[in-house]
gemmi code that builds the backbone of each chain (N, CA, C; Angstrom):
import gemmi

chains = {
    "A": [
        ("GLN", (4.115, 22.901, -3.901), (4.218, 22.226, -4.983), (2.796, 22.093, -5.623)),
        ("VAL", (3.077, 21.706, -6.911), (1.789, 21.848, -7.711), (0.773, 20.676, -7.187)),
        ("GLN", (-0.358, 20.913, -7.118), (-1.504, 19.970, -6.688), (-2.615, 19.953, -7.685)),
        ("LEU", (-3.180, 18.801, -7.990), (-4.366, 18.540, -8.796), (-5.667, 18.160, -8.162)),
        ("GLN", (-6.789, 18.942, -8.565), (-8.008, 18.294, -7.809), (-9.108, 18.124, -9.042)),
        ("GLU", (-9.553, 17.039, -8.951), (-10.621, 16.614, -9.887), (-11.941, 17.304, -9.387)),
        ("SER", (-13.005, 17.692, -10.176), (-14.458, 18.019, -9.700), (-15.477, 17.719, -10.634)),
        ("GLY", (-16.570, 17.515, -10.541), (-17.633, 16.895, -11.323), (-18.695, 16.152, -10.679)),
        ("PRO", (-19.731, 15.845, -11.402), (-20.672, 15.019, -10.949), (-20.382, 13.550, -10.695)),
        ("GLY", (-20.869, 13.044, -9.690), (-20.514, 11.640, -9.350), (-21.615, 10.747, -9.865)),
        ("LEU", (-22.524, 11.244, -10.490), (-23.591, 10.212, -11.207), (-23.899, 10.809, -12.555)),
        ("VAL", (-23.935, 9.937, -13.528), (-24.165, 10.524, -14.937), (-25.091, 9.250, -15.492)),
        ("LYS", (-26.115, 9.910, -16.041), (-27.168, 8.719, -16.748), (-26.606, 8.396, -18.161)),
        ("PRO", (-26.870, 7.030, -18.305), (-26.400, 6.555, -19.652), (-26.787, 7.539, -20.707)),
        ("SER", (-26.130, 7.431, -21.786), (-26.433, 8.298, -22.946), (-25.866, 9.895, -22.758)),
        ("GLN", (-25.572, 10.063, -21.705), (-25.417, 11.665, -21.305), (-24.007, 11.867, -21.286)),
        ("THR", (-23.580, 13.011, -21.109), (-22.184, 13.411, -21.337), (-21.525, 13.562, -19.863)),
        ("LEU", (-20.420, 13.046, -19.609), (-19.595, 13.026, -18.368), (-18.683, 14.438, -18.585)),
        ("SER", (-18.783, 15.118, -17.660), (-17.866, 16.397, -17.606), (-17.097, 16.464, -16.339)),
        ("LEU", (-15.871, 16.449, -16.341), (-15.009, 16.672, -15.199), (-14.035, 17.891, -15.423)),
        ("THR", (-13.657, 18.508, -14.337), (-12.559, 19.508, -14.476), (-11.498, 19.370, -13.425)),
        ("CYS", (-10.182, 19.700, -13.823), (-9.006, 19.418, -13.136), (-8.560, 20.866, -12.815)),
        ("THR", (-8.439, 21.058, -11.595), (-8.009, 22.572, -11.017), (-6.550, 22.365, -10.688)),
        ("VAL", (-5.608, 23.267, -11.224), (-4.010, 23.124, -11.015), (-3.838, 24.235, -9.978)),
        ("SER", (-3.188, 23.760, -8.811), (-2.838, 24.857, -7.872), (-1.336, 24.686, -7.617)),
        ("GLY", (-0.825, 25.863, -6.991), (0.597, 25.790, -6.642), (1.522, 25.983, -7.648)),
        ("GLY", (0.952, 26.383, -8.928), (1.898, 26.460, -10.177), (0.993, 26.815, -11.290)),
        ("SER", (1.572, 27.367, -12.457), (0.625, 27.812, -13.550), (0.851, 26.517, -14.601)),
        ("ILE", (-0.469, 26.402, -15.037), (-0.732, 25.326, -16.212), (0.094, 25.716, -17.351)),
        ("ARG", (0.666, 26.692, -17.535), (1.359, 27.397, -18.591), (2.854, 27.274, -18.490)),
        ("SER", (3.441, 26.911, -17.404), (4.780, 26.811, -16.888), (5.216, 25.524, -17.366)),
        ("GLY", (6.546, 25.470, -18.014), (7.143, 24.468, -18.381), (6.590, 23.568, -19.662)),
        ("ASP", (7.335, 22.530, -19.907), (6.845, 21.819, -20.912), (6.014, 20.679, -20.617)),
        ("TYR", (5.093, 20.963, -19.889), (4.138, 19.737, -19.179), (3.065, 19.400, -20.315)),
        ("TYR", (2.585, 18.269, -20.257), (1.183, 17.824, -20.641), (0.374, 17.470, -19.711)),
        ("TRP", (-1.214, 17.793, -19.841), (-2.056, 17.577, -18.713), (-3.002, 16.452, -19.082)),
        ("SER", (-2.983, 15.424, -18.473), (-3.845, 14.231, -18.832), (-4.867, 13.686, -17.913)),
        ("TRP", (-5.580, 12.971, -18.471), (-6.900, 12.074, -17.581), (-6.568, 10.731, -17.900)),
        ("ILE", (-6.858, 9.929, -16.796), (-6.651, 8.458, -16.707), (-7.942, 8.167, -15.952)),
        ("ARG", (-8.202, 6.857, -16.358), (-9.548, 6.204, -15.454), (-8.999, 4.838, -15.069)),
        ("GLN", (-9.738, 4.395, -14.044), (-9.579, 3.113, -13.454), (-11.057, 2.419, -12.943)),
        ("PRO", (-11.457, 1.503, -13.913), (-12.793, 0.744, -13.707), (-12.621, 0.122, -12.349)),
        ("PRO", (-13.656, -0.117, -11.624), (-13.538, -1.024, -10.331), (-12.868, -2.378, -10.512)),
        ("GLY", (-11.832, -2.465, -9.606), (-10.940, -3.586, -9.670), (-10.363, -4.020, -10.931)),
        ("LYS", (-10.117, -2.978, -11.799), (-9.362, -3.043, -13.037), (-8.236, -2.134, -13.131)),
        ("GLY", (-7.288, -2.413, -13.986), (-6.115, -1.427, -14.299), (-6.464, 0.143, -14.875)),
        ("LEU", (-5.332, 0.635, -15.053), (-5.343, 2.135, -15.554), (-5.694, 2.140, -16.926)),
        ("GLU", (-6.380, 2.994, -17.484), (-6.371, 3.492, -18.737), (-6.300, 4.875, -18.964)),
        ("TRP", (-5.241, 4.999, -20.184), (-4.976, 6.509, -20.241), (-6.187, 7.057, -21.122)),
        ("ILE", (-6.827, 8.223, -20.828), (-7.602, 8.800, -21.621), (-7.198, 9.719, -22.842)),
        ("GLY", (-6.192, 10.543, -22.536), (-5.728, 11.535, -23.467), (-5.003, 12.719, -22.535)),
        ("TYR", (-4.219, 13.467, -23.332), (-3.683, 14.611, -22.903), (-3.753, 15.910, -23.627)),
        ("ILE", (-3.317, 17.180, -23.056), (-3.485, 18.275, -23.879), (-2.139, 19.083, -23.392)),
        ("PRO", (-1.448, 19.506, -24.157), (-0.293, 20.597, -23.735), (-1.011, 21.970, -23.472)),
        ("TYR", (-0.332, 22.843, -22.901), (-1.181, 24.301, -22.530), (-1.252, 24.859, -23.884)),
        ("SER", (-0.149, 24.757, -24.857), (-0.369, 25.034, -26.301), (-0.093, 24.356, -27.206)),
        ("GLY", (-1.275, 23.853, -27.905), (-1.141, 22.881, -28.918), (-2.468, 21.834, -28.863)),
        ("SER", (-2.352, 20.867, -29.745), (-3.554, 20.010, -29.586), (-3.763, 18.799, -28.855)),
        ("ALA", (-5.040, 18.669, -28.247), (-5.314, 17.541, -27.549), (-5.206, 16.146, -28.194)),
        ("TYR", (-4.949, 15.195, -27.563), (-4.917, 13.740, -28.101), (-5.929, 12.806, -27.092)),
        ("SER", (-6.572, 12.340, -27.697), (-7.527, 11.259, -26.907), (-7.419, 9.761, -27.583)),
        ("ASN", (-7.455, 8.981, -26.748), (-7.215, 7.535, -26.844), (-8.220, 7.026, -27.943)),
        ("PRO", (-7.907, 6.215, -29.073), (-8.698, 5.970, -30.239), (-9.678, 5.006, -29.585)),
        ("SER", (-9.342, 4.211, -28.327), (-10.122, 3.247, -27.914), (-11.618, 3.856, -27.478)),
        ("LEU", (-11.705, 5.212, -27.121), (-12.864, 5.909, -26.873), (-13.665, 6.198, -28.075)),
        ("LYS", (-13.200, 5.866, -29.196), (-13.995, 6.229, -30.343), (-14.632, 7.697, -30.618)),
        ("SER", (-13.605, 8.589, -30.313), (-14.040, 9.996, -30.625), (-14.772, 10.659, -29.516)),
        ("ARG", (-15.142, 9.802, -28.548), (-16.182, 10.240, -27.400), (-15.619, 11.338, -26.540)),
        ("ALA", (-14.084, 11.221, -26.344), (-13.344, 12.057, -25.294), (-13.020, 13.392, -26.161)),
        ("THR", (-13.304, 14.576, -25.329), (-12.770, 15.819, -25.633), (-11.998, 16.301, -24.480)),
        ("ILE", (-10.872, 16.954, -24.684), (-10.057, 17.386, -23.562), (-9.702, 18.672, -23.902)),
        ("SER", (-9.937, 19.812, -23.070), (-9.643, 21.251, -23.375), (-8.950, 21.813, -22.102)),
        ("ILE", (-8.444, 22.910, -22.243), (-7.794, 23.746, -21.396), (-8.362, 25.215, -21.285)),
        ("ASP", (-8.178, 25.559, -19.986), (-8.598, 27.111, -19.770), (-7.311, 27.716, -18.937)),
        ("THR", (-6.553, 28.258, -19.600), (-5.254, 28.694, -19.037), (-5.589, 29.935, -17.848)),
        ("SER", (-6.645, 30.641, -18.242), (-7.070, 31.765, -17.475), (-7.681, 31.331, -15.964)),
        ("LYS", (-8.130, 29.940, -15.964), (-8.698, 29.572, -14.820), (-7.491, 28.570, -14.254)),
        ("ASN", (-6.549, 28.159, -14.852), (-5.639, 27.147, -14.499), (-6.395, 25.897, -14.467)),
        ("GLN", (-7.036, 25.479, -15.357), (-7.797, 24.297, -15.408), (-7.773, 23.544, -16.603)),
        ("PHE", (-8.010, 22.275, -16.672), (-8.292, 21.697, -17.871), (-9.450, 20.678, -17.637)),
        ("SER", (-10.184, 20.040, -18.719), (-11.330, 19.380, -18.657), (-11.469, 18.281, -19.449)),
        ("LEU", (-12.376, 17.437, -18.989), (-12.565, 16.186, -19.817), (-14.091, 16.195, -19.957)),
        ("LYS", (-14.579, 15.881, -21.216), (-15.948, 15.717, -21.696), (-15.906, 14.282, -22.311)),
        ("LEU", (-16.817, 13.313, -21.806), (-16.977, 11.939, -22.400), (-18.389, 11.859, -22.847)),
        ("SER", (-18.682, 11.764, -24.016), (-20.157, 11.672, -24.665), (-20.655, 10.303, -24.581)),
        ("SER", (-21.966, 10.225, -24.694), (-22.608, 8.807, -24.897), (-22.179, 7.671, -23.929)),
        ("VAL", (-22.267, 8.145, -22.653), (-21.415, 7.294, -21.629), (-22.430, 5.881, -21.417)),
        ("THR", (-21.949, 4.997, -21.102), (-22.441, 3.662, -20.638), (-22.014, 3.314, -19.289)),
        ("ALA", (-22.417, 2.051, -18.767), (-22.124, 1.634, -17.492), (-20.519, 1.164, -17.694)),
        ("ALA", (-20.162, 1.102, -18.780), (-18.715, 0.650, -18.912), (-17.646, 1.838, -18.681)),
        ("ASP", (-18.338, 2.924, -18.544), (-17.651, 4.261, -18.228), (-17.428, 4.609, -16.810)),
        ("THR", (-18.039, 3.726, -15.925), (-18.012, 3.845, -14.440), (-16.615, 3.565, -14.062)),
        ("ALA", (-16.072, 4.431, -13.323), (-14.659, 4.344, -12.987), (-14.280, 5.530, -11.988)),
        ("VAL", (-12.947, 5.456, -11.384), (-12.386, 6.511, -10.853), (-11.488, 7.233, -11.870)),
        ("TYR", (-11.951, 8.549, -12.003), (-11.195, 9.300, -12.851), (-10.176, 10.182, -12.283)),
        ("TYR", (-8.965, 9.969, -13.021), (-7.877, 10.972, -12.415), (-7.322, 11.854, -13.375)),
        ("CYS", (-6.825, 13.055, -12.886), (-6.185, 13.979, -13.746), (-4.788, 13.891, -13.202)),
        ("ALA", (-3.759, 14.205, -14.252), (-2.465, 14.083, -13.831), (-1.393, 14.972, -14.778)),
        ("ARG", (-0.394, 15.302, -14.136), (0.470, 16.089, -14.953), (1.769, 15.289, -15.478)),
        ("GLU", (1.949, 15.263, -16.880), (3.122, 14.590, -17.500), (4.221, 15.479, -17.575)),
        ("ALA", (5.376, 14.897, -17.133), (6.721, 15.646, -16.923), (7.286, 15.768, -18.598)),
        ("PRO", (8.116, 16.892, -18.717), (8.615, 17.027, -19.941), (9.148, 15.923, -20.562)),
        ("PRO", (8.958, 15.825, -22.030), (9.083, 14.439, -22.684), (10.826, 14.301, -22.737)),
        ("VAL", (11.541, 15.231, -22.921), (12.885, 15.146, -23.319), (13.587, 14.240, -22.106)),
        ("ARG", (13.458, 15.045, -20.960), (14.211, 14.344, -19.895), (13.247, 13.285, -19.140)),
        ("TYR", (11.968, 13.453, -18.973), (11.254, 12.674, -17.994), (10.186, 11.684, -18.957)),
        ("HIS", (10.271, 11.661, -20.233), (9.479, 10.729, -20.915), (8.153, 10.694, -20.607)),
        ("TYR", (7.378, 11.798, -20.447), (6.004, 11.955, -20.161), (5.609, 11.343, -19.071)),
        ("ALA", (6.482, 10.988, -18.033), (6.122, 10.275, -16.630), (5.074, 11.211, -16.075)),
        ("MET", (3.986, 10.534, -15.366), (3.014, 11.087, -14.648), (3.479, 11.485, -13.316)),
        ("ASP", (3.828, 12.596, -13.052), (4.707, 12.747, -11.608), (3.659, 13.511, -10.823)),
        ("VAL", (2.566, 14.030, -11.115), (1.537, 14.643, -10.189), (0.194, 14.285, -10.503)),
        ("TRP", (-0.339, 13.807, -9.530), (-1.779, 13.214, -9.654), (-2.660, 13.762, -8.719)),
        ("GLY", (-3.950, 13.928, -9.237), (-5.037, 14.351, -8.530), (-5.481, 13.076, -7.447)),
        ("LEU", (-6.492, 13.401, -6.616), (-7.042, 12.198, -5.855), (-7.837, 11.434, -6.437)),
        ("GLY", (-8.354, 11.782, -7.389), (-9.244, 11.038, -8.120), (-10.804, 11.295, -7.807)),
        ("THR", (-11.759, 11.092, -8.807), (-13.083, 11.135, -8.358), (-13.885, 10.051, -9.158)),
        ("THR", (-14.821, 9.438, -8.282), (-15.608, 8.473, -8.666), (-16.667, 8.790, -9.596)),
        ("VAL", (-16.957, 8.145, -10.643), (-18.138, 8.467, -11.635), (-18.867, 7.411, -11.764)),
        ("THR", (-20.111, 7.222, -11.664), (-20.876, 5.984, -11.783), (-21.918, 6.438, -12.871)),
        ("VAL", (-21.940, 5.563, -13.939), (-23.140, 5.646, -14.918), (-24.326, 4.921, -14.565)),
        ("SER", (-25.381, 5.558, -14.498), (-26.698, 4.621, -13.996), (-27.648, 5.562, -14.070)),
        ("SER", (-28.825, 4.760, -14.518), (-30.125, 5.573, -14.585), (-30.727, 5.647, -13.159)),
    ],
    "B": [
        ("ASP", (-1.838, -0.574, -30.716), (-1.362, -0.026, -29.375), (-0.270, -1.089, -28.774)),
        ("ILE", (0.606, -0.603, -27.984), (1.555, -1.395, -27.552), (0.922, -1.892, -26.026)),
        ("GLN", (1.047, -3.253, -26.268), (0.692, -4.091, -24.984), (1.829, -4.316, -23.988)),
        ("MET", (1.287, -3.973, -22.775), (2.402, -4.210, -21.511), (1.934, -5.543, -20.617)),
        ("THR", (2.766, -6.321, -20.457), (2.437, -7.500, -19.677), (3.203, -7.545, -18.520)),
        ("GLN", (2.822, -7.646, -17.264), (3.582, -7.617, -15.961), (3.411, -9.091, -15.701)),
        ("SER", (4.414, -9.634, -15.001), (4.506, -10.646, -14.166), (5.493, -10.573, -12.817)),
        ("PRO", (4.951, -11.284, -11.800), (3.739, -12.104, -11.579), (2.453, -11.195, -11.510)),
        ("SER", (1.143, -11.487, -11.543), (0.109, -10.807, -11.249), (0.026, -10.404, -9.747)),
        ("SER", (0.430, -11.404, -8.915), (0.490, -11.012, -7.590), (1.734, -11.907, -6.930)),
        ("LEU", (2.221, -11.510, -5.810), (3.254, -12.126, -5.051), (3.084, -11.933, -3.484)),
        ("SER", (3.605, -12.843, -2.816), (3.730, -12.670, -1.264), (5.162, -12.636, -0.972)),
        ("ALA", (5.515, -11.815, -0.035), (6.921, -11.591, 0.322), (6.945, -11.077, 1.648)),
        ("SER", (8.218, -11.487, 2.244), (8.415, -10.953, 3.787), (8.989, -9.687, 3.902)),
        ("VAL", (8.730, -8.863, 5.040), (9.550, -7.659, 5.191), (10.832, -7.892, 5.387)),
        ("GLY", (11.785, -7.161, 4.600), (13.127, -7.247, 4.452), (13.484, -8.060, 3.185)),
        ("GLY", (12.601, -8.578, 2.687), (12.838, -9.432, 1.254), (13.071, -8.677, 0.040)),
        ("ARG", (13.464, -9.347, -0.843), (13.883, -8.621, -2.153), (12.542, -9.202, -3.027)),
        ("VAL", (12.179, -8.072, -3.833), (11.056, -8.270, -4.673), (11.517, -7.921, -6.111)),
        ("THR", (11.127, -8.741, -7.122), (11.318, -8.235, -8.333), (10.080, -8.546, -9.383)),
        ("ILE", (9.820, -7.528, -10.074), (8.613, -7.527, -10.773), (8.941, -7.316, -12.268)),
        ("THR", (8.574, -8.042, -13.369), (9.033, -7.855, -14.551), (7.796, -7.338, -15.332)),
        ("CYS", (8.169, -6.356, -16.274), (7.155, -5.883, -17.428), (7.668, -6.000, -18.810)),
        ("ARG", (6.976, -6.509, -19.546), (7.187, -6.783, -21.022), (6.463, -6.138, -22.103)),
        ("ALA", (7.176, -5.406, -23.013), (6.300, -4.635, -24.080), (6.042, -5.463, -25.326)),
        ("SER", (4.966, -5.297, -25.982), (4.867, -5.882, -27.088), (5.692, -5.673, -28.395)),
        ("GLN", (6.489, -4.373, -28.321), (7.490, -4.137, -29.155), (8.473, -3.221, -28.493)),
        ("SER", (9.582, -3.050, -29.166), (10.569, -2.081, -28.400), (10.040, -0.874, -28.088)),
        ("ILE", (10.326, -0.344, -26.798), (10.009, 0.959, -26.378), (11.202, 1.843, -25.769)),
        ("SER", (12.274, 1.263, -26.305), (13.690, 2.025, -25.699), (13.509, 2.016, -24.360)),
        ("ASN", (13.750, 3.204, -23.651), (13.814, 3.124, -22.261), (12.427, 4.005, -21.895)),
        ("TYR", (11.423, 4.222, -22.607), (10.283, 4.937, -22.349), (9.327, 4.086, -21.507)),
        ("LEU", (9.729, 3.866, -20.193), (9.057, 2.864, -19.287), (9.063, 3.427, -17.965)),
        ("ASN", (7.752, 3.748, -17.421), (7.750, 4.203, -15.925), (7.056, 3.068, -15.029)),
        ("TRP", (7.300, 3.428, -13.770), (6.753, 2.396, -12.849), (5.979, 3.273, -11.853)),
        ("TYR", (4.833, 2.765, -11.426), (4.250, 3.383, -10.340), (3.479, 2.486, -9.247)),
        ("GLN", (3.384, 2.995, -8.094), (2.777, 2.277, -6.949), (1.514, 2.786, -6.588)),
        ("GLN", (0.495, 1.849, -6.360), (-0.839, 2.320, -5.968), (-1.343, 1.467, -4.823)),
        ("LYS", (-1.682, 2.332, -3.885), (-2.432, 1.821, -2.617), (-3.900, 1.921, -2.692)),
        ("PRO", (-4.510, 0.711, -2.078), (-5.942, 0.792, -2.395), (-6.535, 2.157, -2.119)),
        ("GLY", (-7.556, 2.764, -2.793), (-8.379, 3.927, -2.689), (-7.456, 5.210, -2.860)),
        ("LYS", (-6.136, 4.919, -3.414), (-5.351, 6.330, -3.642), (-4.875, 6.328, -5.024)),
        ("ALA", (-4.519, 7.558, -5.367), (-3.950, 7.629, -6.720), (-2.537, 7.098, -6.823)),
        ("PRO", (-2.266, 6.657, -8.087), (-0.796, 5.963, -8.285), (0.272, 7.025, -7.897)),
        ("LYS", (1.457, 6.665, -7.656), (2.609, 7.480, -7.276), (3.711, 7.118, -8.187)),
        ("LEU", (4.257, 7.973, -8.728), (5.569, 7.607, -9.743), (6.720, 7.232, -8.851)),
        ("LEU", (7.148, 6.161, -9.330), (8.406, 5.683, -8.660), (9.829, 5.811, -9.396)),
        ("ILE", (9.698, 5.320, -10.653), (10.678, 5.382, -11.689), (10.302, 5.892, -12.877)),
        ("TYR", (11.106, 6.657, -13.566), (10.786, 7.149, -14.760), (11.955, 6.887, -15.766)),
        ("ALA", (11.661, 6.759, -17.153), (12.828, 6.465, -17.995), (13.583, 5.185, -17.721)),
        ("ALA", (12.737, 4.258, -17.428), (13.127, 2.805, -16.865), (14.020, 2.773, -15.872)),
        ("SER", (14.977, 3.628, -15.557), (15.808, 3.476, -14.432), (16.123, 4.687, -13.505)),
        ("SER", (15.501, 5.714, -13.821), (15.578, 6.935, -13.129), (14.604, 7.062, -11.968)),
        ("LEU", (15.131, 7.252, -10.476), (14.465, 7.286, -9.457), (13.755, 8.633, -9.226)),
        ("GLN", (12.424, 8.782, -9.277), (11.765, 9.753, -8.938), (12.128, 10.505, -7.626)),
        ("SER", (12.252, 11.764, -7.577), (12.716, 12.704, -6.453), (11.832, 12.205, -5.201)),
        ("GLY", (12.437, 11.966, -4.133), (11.815, 11.529, -2.659), (11.422, 9.950, -2.803)),
        ("VAL", (11.822, 9.288, -3.702), (11.277, 7.802, -3.546), (12.560, 7.275, -2.893)),
        ("PRO", (12.330, 6.263, -2.043), (13.474, 5.557, -1.497), (14.446, 4.786, -2.263)),
        ("SER", (15.848, 4.643, -1.930), (16.637, 4.132, -3.011), (16.541, 2.751, -2.916)),
        ("ARG", (15.576, 2.091, -2.206), (15.579, 0.608, -2.248), (14.756, 0.233, -3.533)),
        ("PHE", (14.070, 1.148, -4.241), (13.363, 0.948, -5.393), (14.295, 1.141, -6.608)),
        ("SER", (14.492, 0.248, -7.678), (15.285, 0.449, -8.631), (14.617, -0.108, -9.801)),
        ("GLY", (15.056, 0.343, -10.961), (14.468, 0.100, -12.238), (15.671, -0.369, -13.334)),
        ("SER", (15.164, -1.262, -14.040), (16.120, -1.510, -15.095), (15.432, -1.983, -16.398)),
        ("GLY", (16.411, -2.134, -17.481), (15.763, -2.630, -18.659), (15.812, -1.755, -19.897)),
        ("SER", (15.682, -2.201, -21.115), (15.551, -1.358, -22.223), (14.916, -2.295, -23.474)),
        ("GLY", (14.429, -1.629, -24.357), (13.844, -2.541, -25.333), (12.476, -2.939, -25.130)),
        ("THR", (12.496, -4.271, -24.713), (10.966, -4.817, -24.534), (10.949, -5.322, -23.037)),
        ("ASP", (12.079, -5.511, -22.313), (11.974, -6.302, -20.956), (12.558, -5.193, -19.999)),
        ("PHE", (11.746, -5.099, -18.876), (12.077, -4.197, -17.767), (11.792, -4.935, -16.457)),
        ("THR", (12.495, -4.288, -15.549), (12.231, -4.950, -14.106), (12.174, -3.852, -13.068)),
        ("LEU", (11.411, -4.008, -12.209), (11.303, -3.289, -10.846), (11.763, -3.983, -9.812)),
        ("THR", (12.644, -3.489, -8.987), (13.232, -4.273, -7.765), (13.154, -3.487, -6.633)),
        ("ILE", (12.536, -4.034, -5.597), (12.560, -3.506, -4.173), (13.677, -4.287, -3.480)),
        ("SER", (14.701, -3.667, -2.923), (15.679, -4.435, -2.415), (15.618, -5.113, -0.970)),
        ("SER", (14.781, -4.249, -0.117), (14.600, -4.583, 1.139), (13.134, -4.150, 1.478)),
        ("LEU", (12.088, -5.056, 1.198), (10.706, -4.712, 1.393), (10.235, -4.134, 2.826)),
        ("GLN", (9.660, -3.002, 2.726), (9.111, -2.386, 4.108), (7.714, -2.556, 4.203)),
        ("PRO", (7.286, -2.432, 5.380), (5.697, -2.574, 5.608), (4.729, -1.648, 4.606)),
        ("GLU", (5.552, -0.528, 4.264), (4.703, 0.550, 3.473), (4.739, 0.285, 1.932)),
        ("ASP", (5.607, -0.849, 1.539), (5.690, -1.226, 0.044), (4.629, -2.212, -0.255)),
        ("PHE", (3.800, -2.497, 0.794), (2.855, -3.662, 0.088), (1.686, -2.556, -0.374)),
        ("ALA", (1.683, -3.038, -1.752), (0.770, -2.093, -2.728), (0.756, -2.861, -3.985)),
        ("THR", (0.094, -2.263, -4.918), (0.076, -2.724, -6.306), (1.063, -1.786, -7.170)),
        ("TYR", (1.896, -2.532, -8.069), (2.908, -1.840, -8.840), (2.634, -2.083, -10.241)),
        ("CYS", (2.644, -0.964, -11.120), (2.298, -1.084, -12.473), (3.353, -0.294, -13.400)),
        ("CYS", (3.510, -0.893, -14.536), (4.313, -0.299, -15.478), (3.536, 0.558, -16.589)),
        ("GLN", (4.194, 1.329, -17.161), (3.495, 2.378, -18.328), (4.507, 2.634, -19.228)),
        ("GLN", (4.021, 2.519, -20.735), (4.929, 2.890, -21.714), (4.461, 4.345, -22.131)),
        ("SER", (5.528, 5.238, -22.205), (5.212, 6.371, -22.944), (6.011, 6.688, -24.046)),
        ("TYR", (6.396, 5.489, -24.734), (7.031, 5.581, -26.185), (6.216, 5.992, -27.421)),
        ("SER", (4.888, 5.678, -27.540), (3.935, 5.796, -28.459), (2.492, 5.889, -27.893)),
        ("THR", (1.916, 6.822, -28.285), (0.461, 7.202, -28.043), (-0.606, 6.027, -28.657)),
        ("PRO", (-1.485, 5.494, -28.077), (-1.875, 5.831, -26.672), (-0.955, 5.221, -25.522)),
        ("TRP", (-0.639, 5.921, -24.501), (0.160, 5.324, -23.544), (-0.593, 4.145, -23.058)),
        ("THR", (-0.084, 3.138, -22.599), (-0.617, 1.899, -22.093), (0.055, 1.479, -20.666)),
        ("PHE", (-0.868, 0.776, -19.820), (-0.256, 0.408, -18.535), (-0.327, -1.186, -18.466)),
        ("GLY", (0.578, -1.836, -17.694), (0.508, -3.112, -17.377), (-0.691, -3.448, -16.418)),
        ("GLN", (-1.062, -4.661, -16.327), (-2.394, -4.808, -15.601), (-2.078, -4.834, -13.973)),
        ("GLY", (-0.996, -4.737, -13.576), (-0.488, -4.619, -12.094), (-0.064, -5.763, -11.375)),
        ("THR", (0.895, -5.589, -10.446), (1.344, -6.699, -9.639), (1.135, -6.291, -8.134)),
        ("LYS", (0.220, -7.246, -7.452), (0.049, -6.917, -6.115), (0.961, -7.410, -5.336)),
        ("VAL", (1.734, -6.762, -4.489), (2.634, -7.180, -3.368), (2.076, -7.465, -2.008)),
        ("GLU", (1.994, -8.583, -1.610), (1.288, -8.909, -0.383), (2.276, -9.414, 0.726)),
        ("ILE", (1.848, -9.221, 1.832), (2.638, -9.772, 3.084), (2.543, -11.207, 3.190)),
        ("LYS", (3.806, -11.765, 3.340), (3.756, -13.202, 3.304), (3.744, -13.755, 5.019)),
    ],
}
model = gemmi.Model(1)
for chain_id, residues in chains.items():
    chain = gemmi.Chain(chain_id)
    for i, (resn, *xyz) in enumerate(residues, 1):
        res = gemmi.Residue()
        res.name, res.seqid = resn, gemmi.SeqId(i, " ")
        for name, pos in zip(("N", "CA", "C"), xyz):
            atom = gemmi.Atom()
            atom.name, atom.element = name, gemmi.Element(name[0])
            atom.pos, atom.b_iso = gemmi.Position(*pos), 0.0
            res.add_atom(atom)
        chain.add_residue(res)
    model.add_chain(chain)
structure = gemmi.Structure()
structure.add_model(model)
structure.setup_entities()
């Protein structure tokens, strides 16, 4: 079955850009009517949806991030990525990638998740 | 943004007991409501989608109901592996938003 795995630096300096990649295995990122998303969870807090991208179409990012988030997809590598610019300590969190199931039947439910990767913003 | 409010924020229950968690949306979201279970240090796991549909592989003791603004997750007979945090998520209107979570602890 489909599995997701996040990768990227665990430590990022303030004002720099956080870059993470999610590798999809066990299936093609182009198959089906799926959306590929990023979610984060600050320490001790709830989940925040960062945004998503379909394999063909435009990405959408949460306006709460004030245009700092960019989500892209590389179908040749079966990967999708997140870049978050101008990070501060408030961006310290566990970052998850997830697959959102087809909207018509599954209402975009996040049915497959990566294990998560901890990113700390600190000098 | 649509605000999702869960109650209670935590509860204590016994093995074999019945648990009910409520999620309220700040506006009508039809049945675009999903429920997740999260254990410490782990990724969330999808339990219920479209308010009442059981995700494949999830035990039938989990059920969901509701439509519009008020939704419920019920665990009919709590098992030791069910002690976790549960959260709701709306997928009616972007940005998707989550409830703050309900922690289910052992009584």
